[in-house]
C-alpha positions as CSV (number, residue, x, y, z in Angstrom):
1,M,0.0,0.0,0.0
2,T,1.4,3.4,-1.0
3,K,0.6,6.5,1.1
4,I,0.9,9.8,-0.8
5,P,2.8,12.3,1.4
6,Y,1.5,15.8,2.0
7,L,4.9,17.2,0.9
8,L,5.6,16.3,-2.8
9,P,8.9,17.6,-4.2
10,V,8.8,18.1,-7.9
11,L,10.8,20.0,-10.5
12,V,9.3,23.4,-11.1
13,G,9.3,25.1,-14.4
14,A,7.3,28.2,-15.3
15,F,4.9,28.1,-12.4
16,C,3.2,31.3,-11.3
17,A,0.9,32.4,-8.4
18,A,-2.2,32.0,-10.5
19,N,-1.7,28.2,-10.3
20,A,-2.5,28.3,-6.6
21,N,-6.1,29.3,-7.0
22,S,-7.9,27.1,-4.5
23,E,-11.3,27.3,-6.3
24,I,-10.1,25.4,-9.4
25,P,-10.6,21.6,-9.3
26,R,-7.3,19.9,-10.1
27,T,-5.2,16.8,-9.7
28,L,-1.5,16.1,-9.3
29,I,-0.1,13.8,-12.0
30,L,3.3,12.2,-11.3
31,Q,5.1,10.9,-14.3
32,H,8.3,8.9,-15.1
33,E,10.3,8.8,-18.3
34,S,11.1,5.3,-19.4
35,E,14.3,4.2,-21.2
36,D,12.7,4.8,-24.6
37,G,11.8,8.4,-23.7
38,I,8.1,7.9,-23.2
39,L,6.5,9.7,-20.2
40,S,3.9,7.6,-18.3
41,N,2.0,8.1,-15.1
42,I,3.5,6.2,-12.2
43,V,0.4,6.4,-10.0
44,D,-3.3,7.3,-10.6
45,P,-3.9,11.1,-10.7
46,I,-4.1,12.4,-7.1
47,E,-7.0,14.7,-6.3
48,L,-6.1,17.9,-4.5
49,R,-8.1,20.4,-2.5
50,G,-7.4,23.7,-0.7
51,T,-4.5,25.9,-1.5
52,V,-1.5,24.7,-3.4
53,V,1.8,26.4,-2.3
54,I,5.1,26.3,-4.3
55,R,8.0,27.0,-2.0
56,S,10.4,29.5,-3.5
57,E,13.4,28.2,-1.5
58,D,13.4,24.7,-3.0
59,G,10.6,24.5,-5.5
60,S,8.6,21.9,-3.4
61,V,4.9,21.7,-3.8
62,V,2.7,21.7,-0.7
63,A,-0.9,20.6,-1.1
64,E,-3.7,18.8,0.7
65,V,-4.8,15.6,-1.0
66,V,-8.4,14.5,-0.9
67,D,-7.5,10.9,0.3
68,P,-4.0,10.9,1.8
69,A,-4.0,7.2,2.4
70,A,-5.5,5.8,-0.8
71,C,-3.6,2.9,-2.3
72,Q,-2.3,3.4,-5.8
73,V,-1.9,0.9,-8.6
74,S,1.1,1.1,-10.9
75,D,2.7,-1.4,-13.3
76,E,5.9,0.6,-13.2
77,T,6.4,0.3,-9.4
78,G,4.7,-3.0,-8.9
79,L,2.5,-1.4,-6.2
80,D,-1.0,-2.7,-5.8
81,C,-4.0,-2.8,-3.4
82,E,-4.0,-6.4,-2.5
83,D,-3.2,-5.8,1.2
84,V,-6.8,-4.7,1.9
85,E,-8.0,-7.8,3.8
86,V,-11.0,-8.8,5.8
87,G,-10.9,-12.5,5.3
88,D,-13.6,-15.1,6.0
89,S,-11.7,-16.3,9.1
90,N,-11.5,-12.8,10.5
91,F,-15.1,-11.7,10.5
92,S,-16.9,-13.7,13.1
93,V,-19.6,-13.5,15.8
94,S,-19.8,-14.8,19.4
95,P,-21.5,-16.8,20.9
96,S,-23.0,-18.2,17.7
97,L,-24.9,-17.4,14.4
98,T,-28.2,-18.5,16.1
99,V,-29.0,-16.9,19.5
100,A,-32.0,-16.4,21.8
101,E,-33.5,-12.9,21.9
102,G,-31.7,-10.7,24.4
103,T,-28.3,-12.2,23.8
104,T,-25.5,-9.7,23.3
105,L,-23.5,-10.5,20.1
106,E,-19.8,-9.7,19.9
107,F,-18.5,-9.2,16.3
108,S,-14.8,-9.4,15.6
109,W,-12.9,-8.7,12.4
110,G,-9.5,-7.8,11.0
111,S,-8.9,-4.9,8.6
112,Q,-5.3,-5.0,7.5
113,G,-4.7,-2.4,4.8
114,A,-8.2,-0.8,5.1
115,W,-8.6,2.9,5.8
116,S,-12.3,2.9,6.4
117,C,-14.9,0.3,7.5
118,E,-18.6,0.7,7.4
119,P,-21.4,-1.5,8.8
120,S,-24.7,-2.3,6.9
121,G,-27.3,-5.0,6.7
122,T,-30.7,-5.6,8.3
123,L,-29.6,-6.0,12.0
124,E,-30.3,-2.5,13.1
125,T,-28.2,-2.6,16.3
126,W,-25.2,-3.3,14.1
127,N,-25.6,-0.7,11.3
128,A,-27.3,2.1,13.2
129,R,-24.2,3.3,15.0
130,G,-22.3,4.6,12.0
131,E,-18.7,4.0,10.9
132,L,-16.8,1.4,12.8
133,P,-14.0,2.5,15.2
134,A,-11.3,4.6,13.5
135,D,-8.5,2.4,14.7
136,S,-10.0,-0.5,12.7
137,R,-8.3,1.2,9.7
138,L,-4.9,0.2,10.9
139,A,-5.3,-2.7,13.3
140,T,-6.7,-6.2,13.4
141,N,-9.1,-7.9,15.8
142,Q,-11.6,-5.1,16.2
143,Q,-14.9,-5.7,18.0
144,R,-18.4,-4.3,18.3
145,R,-21.0,-5.6,20.7
146,V,-24.7,-5.3,19.9
147,S,-27.9,-6.2,21.6
148,T,-30.7,-8.5,20.2
149,T,-33.3,-7.4,22.8
150,G,-36.7,-7.2,21.0
151,L,-35.3,-8.5,17.7
152,A,-36.7,-12.0,17.6
153,S,-37.6,-12.8,14.0
154,E,-38.6,-15.7,11.8
155,S,-36.2,-14.3,9.1
156,A,-32.4,-14.2,9.5
157,Y,-30.6,-10.8,9.7
158,S,-27.8,-9.8,7.4
159,V,-24.7,-8.3,8.9
160,I,-22.4,-6.7,6.4
161,L,-18.9,-5.3,6.8
162,D,-17.4,-3.2,4.1
163,C,-13.7,-2.1,4.4
164,R,-12.1,0.2,1.8
165,N,-8.8,1.6,0.7
166,G,-9.0,3.9,-2.2
167,P,-10.6,2.0,-5.2
168,V,-10.5,-1.3,-3.4
169,N,-13.5,-2.5,-1.3
170,H,-13.8,-5.8,0.4
171,R,-17.1,-7.1,1.7
172,E,-18.0,-9.8,4.2
173,E,-21.5,-10.9,5.3
174,L,-22.9,-13.0,8.1
175,S,-26.4,-14.3,8.6
176,I,-27.7,-14.1,12.1
177,S,-30.9,-15.8,13.4
178,V,-32.5,-14.4,16.6
179,E,-35.0,-16.7,18.1
180,E,-37.7,-16.0,20.6
181,S,-36.6,-16.8,24.1
182,T,-38.8,-19.5,25.7
183,T,-39.0,-20.1,29.4
184,V,-40.0,-22.9,31.8
185,P,-43.1,-22.4,34.0
186,D,-41.2,-20.8,36.9
187,G,-39.8,-18.1,34.7
188,L,-36.4,-19.7,34.2
189,P,-34.9,-20.0,30.7
190,E,-35.7,-23.2,28.9
191,Q,-32.2,-24.7,29.3
192,C,-32.7,-24.8,33.0
193,G,-34.9,-27.8,32.5
194,D,-32.2,-29.8,30.9
195,P,-31.6,-32.8,33.2
196,E,-28.0,-33.2,32.0
197,R,-27.0,-29.8,33.6
198,S,-29.0,-30.2,36.8
199,L,-28.1,-31.7,40.1
200,D,-30.2,-34.6,41.3
201,Q,-32.6,-32.9,43.6
202,S,-33.4,-36.2,45.4
203,Q,-29.8,-36.2,46.6
204,W,-28.7,-32.6,46.8
205,T,-30.3,-29.8,48.9
206,R,-30.2,-26.1,48.1
207,M,-29.4,-23.9,51.1
208,T,-32.1,-21.3,51.8
209,T,-33.1,-19.8,55.1
210,G,-34.1,-20.9,58.7
211,Q,-32.7,-24.4,59.5
212,Q,-31.2,-24.5,55.9
213,S,-29.4,-21.1,56.0
214,C,-25.8,-21.1,54.8
215,R,-24.5,-18.1,56.7
216,Y,-22.2,-18.8,59.6
217,E,-20.9,-16.3,62.2
218,A,-19.8,-18.0,65.4
219,G,-23.0,-20.0,64.8
220,W,-25.6,-20.4,62.1
221,I,-27.5,-17.2,61.2
222,N,-31.0,-18.6,60.6
223,S,-32.4,-15.2,59.6
224,A,-30.2,-15.0,56.5
225,D,-31.8,-16.2,53.2
226,C,-29.1,-17.8,51.1
227,S,-31.4,-18.1,48.1
228,D,-31.4,-14.3,47.4
229,W,-28.7,-11.7,47.2
230,G,-30.6,-9.3,49.4
231,G,-30.9,-12.0,52.1
232,L,-27.1,-11.9,52.4
233,W,-26.1,-8.5,51.2
234,P,-29.2,-6.3,51.8
235,T,-27.6,-2.9,51.3
236,S,-26.2,-3.2,47.8
237,P,-27.1,-4.9,44.5
238,F,-24.8,-7.5,43.1
239,W,-22.7,-5.2,40.9
240,S,-21.9,-2.6,43.6
241,S,-21.5,-4.8,46.7
242,S,-18.0,-4.2,48.2
243,G,-16.3,-4.9,51.5
244,L,-19.1,-6.8,53.2
245,T,-17.9,-10.3,53.8
246,R,-20.0,-13.4,54.6
247,V,-19.0,-16.9,55.6
248,L,-21.1,-19.2,53.4
249,A,-21.0,-22.8,54.5
250,T,-22.6,-26.2,53.8
251,G,-22.8,-29.4,55.7
252,R,-25.5,-28.3,58.0
253,S,-27.7,-31.4,57.5
254,S,-25.7,-33.5,55.1
255,A,-22.7,-33.4,52.9
256,Y,-24.9,-33.0,49.8
257,E,-25.7,-29.3,50.1
258,Y,-25.1,-26.4,47.7
259,I,-25.7,-22.7,47.6
260,S,-27.5,-20.8,44.8
261,I,-28.0,-17.0,45.3
262,E,-30.4,-15.3,43.0
263,F,-29.6,-11.7,41.8
264,D,-30.9,-9.3,39.2
265,T,-28.8,-7.0,37.0
266,T,-31.5,-4.5,36.1
267,G,-29.9,-1.1,36.3
268,M,-26.3,-2.3,36.0
269,S,-24.1,-0.5,33.5
270,P,-22.9,-2.6,30.6
271,S,-19.3,-1.4,31.3
272,Q,-19.4,-2.5,34.9
273,S,-16.9,-5.1,36.3
274,G,-16.2,-6.7,39.6
275,T,-14.5,-9.6,41.5
276,I,-15.8,-12.2,43.9
277,R,-13.1,-13.3,46.4
278,V,-13.3,-16.5,48.4
279,N,-10.8,-16.5,51.3
280,D,-10.3,-18.7,54.3
281,A,-13.5,-19.3,56.2
282,G,-12.1,-18.7,59.7
283,P,-12.9,-20.3,63.1
284,G,-15.7,-22.9,63.2
285,V,-15.7,-23.7,59.5
286,E,-13.3,-25.9,57.4
287,T,-12.0,-24.0,54.4
288,K,-12.6,-26.2,51.3
289,R,-12.0,-26.1,47.6
290,A,-14.9,-24.1,46.0
291,L,-16.6,-24.4,42.6
292,L,-18.3,-21.1,41.6
293,T,-20.5,-20.4,38.6
294,I,-22.8,-17.6,37.4
295,S,-25.7,-18.9,35.4
296,E,-29.3,-18.1,34.5
297,C,-30.1,-21.5,36.1
298,P,-30.0,-22.3,39.9
299,G,-27.7,-25.1,40.9
300,D,-26.0,-25.1,37.5
301,F,-22.5,-26.5,37.5
302,D,-22.3,-27.7,33.8
303,K,-19.0,-26.4,32.6
304,D,-19.6,-26.7,28.9
305,A,-23.0,-25.1,29.0
306,I,-21.9,-22.2,31.3
307,T,-18.8,-21.6,29.2
308,A,-21.0,-21.1,26.1
309,E,-23.5,-18.9,27.9
310,T,-21.8,-16.7,30.5
311,G,-18.2,-18.0,30.7
312,C,-18.5,-17.8,34.5
313,Y,-17.2,-21.2,35.6
314,R,-14.4,-21.0,38.2
315,I,-12.5,-23.0,40.7
316,P,-10.4,-20.3,42.5
317,P,-6.9,-21.5,43.3
318,S,-5.3,-21.0,46.7
319,I,-3.3,-18.0,45.4
320,Q,-5.5,-15.0,44.5
321,P,-8.7,-17.0,45.0
322,T,-11.0,-14.8,42.9
323,M,-13.7,-14.9,40.2
324,S,-13.7,-11.8,38.0
325,W,-16.7,-10.7,35.9
326,R,-17.5,-7.9,33.5
327,G,-20.4,-6.3,31.7
328,P,-20.6,-6.8,27.9
329,D,-19.2,-3.3,27.1
330,N,-16.3,-3.5,29.5
331,A,-12.9,-4.0,27.8
332,G,-11.6,-6.4,30.5
333,T,-10.1,-9.8,29.6
334,T,-12.1,-12.1,31.8
335,S,-14.4,-14.5,29.9
336,C,-17.1,-14.2,32.6
337,V,-19.7,-11.8,31.1
338,V,-22.8,-10.7,33.0
339,Q,-25.6,-8.9,31.0
340,P,-27.7,-6.0,32.3
341,G,-31.4,-6.6,32.9
342,R,-31.1,-10.3,33.6
343,R,-31.8,-12.8,36.4
344,Y,-28.8,-14.8,37.5
345,F,-27.7,-17.2,40.2
346,L,-24.3,-17.3,41.9
347,N,-23.9,-21.1,42.5
348,I,-21.4,-22.3,45.0
349,M,-20.4,-25.9,45.8
350,Y,-17.5,-27.2,48.0
351,T,-16.2,-30.3,46.1
352,P,-13.1,-32.3,45.5
353,S,-14.4,-33.3,42.0
354,E,-12.2,-32.5,39.0
355,D,-12.6,-29.4,36.9
356,G,-15.4,-30.0,34.4
357,T,-17.0,-33.0,36.1
358,A,-20.5,-33.5,34.9
359,P,-23.2,-32.4,37.4
360,S,-24.5,-35.9,37.8
361,D,-21.0,-37.0,38.9
362,L,-20.1,-34.2,41.3
363,E,-19.3,-35.2,44.9
364,P,-19.1,-33.2,48.1
365,F,-16.3,-33.5,50.7
366,P,-17.4,-36.6,52.6
367,E,-16.5,-35.1,56.0
368,C,-18.8,-32.1,55.5
369,G,-22.0,-32.6,57.5
370,D,-20.4,-35.5,59.4
371,G,-20.3,-35.0,63.1
372,G,-21.0,-31.2,62.9
373,V,-18.1,-30.5,60.4
374,R,-19.0,-27.3,58.5
375,C,-17.3,-26.6,55.1
376,G,-17.2,-23.2,53.5
377,R,-15.4,-20.0,52.5
378,L,-15.4,-16.3,53.4
379,V,-17.1,-14.7,50.4
380,N,-16.3,-11.0,49.6
381,P,-18.1,-9.6,46.4
């Protein structure tokens, strides 16, 4: 790709001041004399605008070009425009080409050699925001996140990316299907009824309140409701809770107990981010290895399904025991993404089972619930 500089030194003959009239449309033509004495253009004519100045000290011509970065084609120099690339492997969408209404789509593309990229197509949240980020003209791996809320349709949407450099335009197109979101009777998403991602409720017990409360503070706190965020952190919503720790334990009645805390992200900024820390439980509770997930389903510990939906599956290590999350418009690197305006569950289980164990095969620590042994962690959102 050839970039035409703003300062173009040329040999000056009988130029005069009248040639600098900024009202006259004109072009700059650069020529080269071949060995047989024939003059030929070495690049396409370059459009100029504004005032043309001829410097008296060295004869240089100073002018503003209409497109300072347009590539030029020349058989003499061998220059061409083939480096304008947005290949099939570059333009992609996550999580998939077919999504449920309300899912946030993340488009990614590369634009090597392109100096402008424009969106178009029938998906209004993609094309209604105008030209793509300016740095996409020079860099690769650009992204744009768009919502599908209210866009369920029987017909697929077209998503078009046009990247240009001078006379060269490269177009890529994706077809996106947005399906109506169906729910199970209790208001949970349909996938929550999948038996392959659910714990056996005849064996496992969800911690709630009263005699099944999970909160411990020199004794069980029966008034705490472990099924709801406000029952544990009543002063702040999920995304703004900070500094208020809770020891959350299982093993109160049996080893087969888990925690599932419901929270709502209505009102959360899409650029929000946060961290959930799980430290030593302290006196009276055995600190155990924790499995944490954030899912739209309570008691959901299915790694493959959660990775595809929220990315929030985590077994915090002993060093820096945290689970970080972000909103869809936050530029953070964590794969755990929480959408605004959704109902979620923070699911916690204390288990020695290997990372990625199927829900039906998860096991608790056998000593938890045996002879009054409580197992848990200090949780600090």
